[in-house]
C-alpha positions, 0 to 999 in steps of 0.5 A: 862159176862164182867170183869174188868182187869188190865194188865201189859205188860213188853217189853224188846228190846222195839224198836224191839218189839213195832211194833208187840206189837202195832198191837196186842193192836190195834186189841183188841182196843175196849176192852182197856179202858185206856193205859199208857206206859213209858220207863225205864229212866235208860235202854232205851230198857225196856218199861211198858204198863199198861192197863185197860181192859173191856171184856169177860174173853176169849178175855182178855186171848187171848189178854194176850197170843198173847202179851206173845208169843212175844219174850221179852214181859211178861204179868201179868193180875189182875182181878178186878171185 
C-alpha cells in the first residue's frame, strides 16, 4: 500500500554533495510528486530540499537511508497518510 510522506533533506557542503544527492533523487523520481529546493541565503553551503513522496513505505525508507548515508546530509520524514 502506498503512503504519502513529506521528506526534508538538509544538505551541508551543498556544492560537494549536490551531484550525489541529485543521482539518488533521480533514481527515485517516480515516487517524488513535488520537489522544492532552496539554499540558506546567509550560508552558501547549506541547502534544504523538501519532497512530497507517494510510494510504498519500504521504498520511502530506502530513499531516506540512501540520502542519509551521504556525508553532510540529514533526512527527516513525516508520514501523512
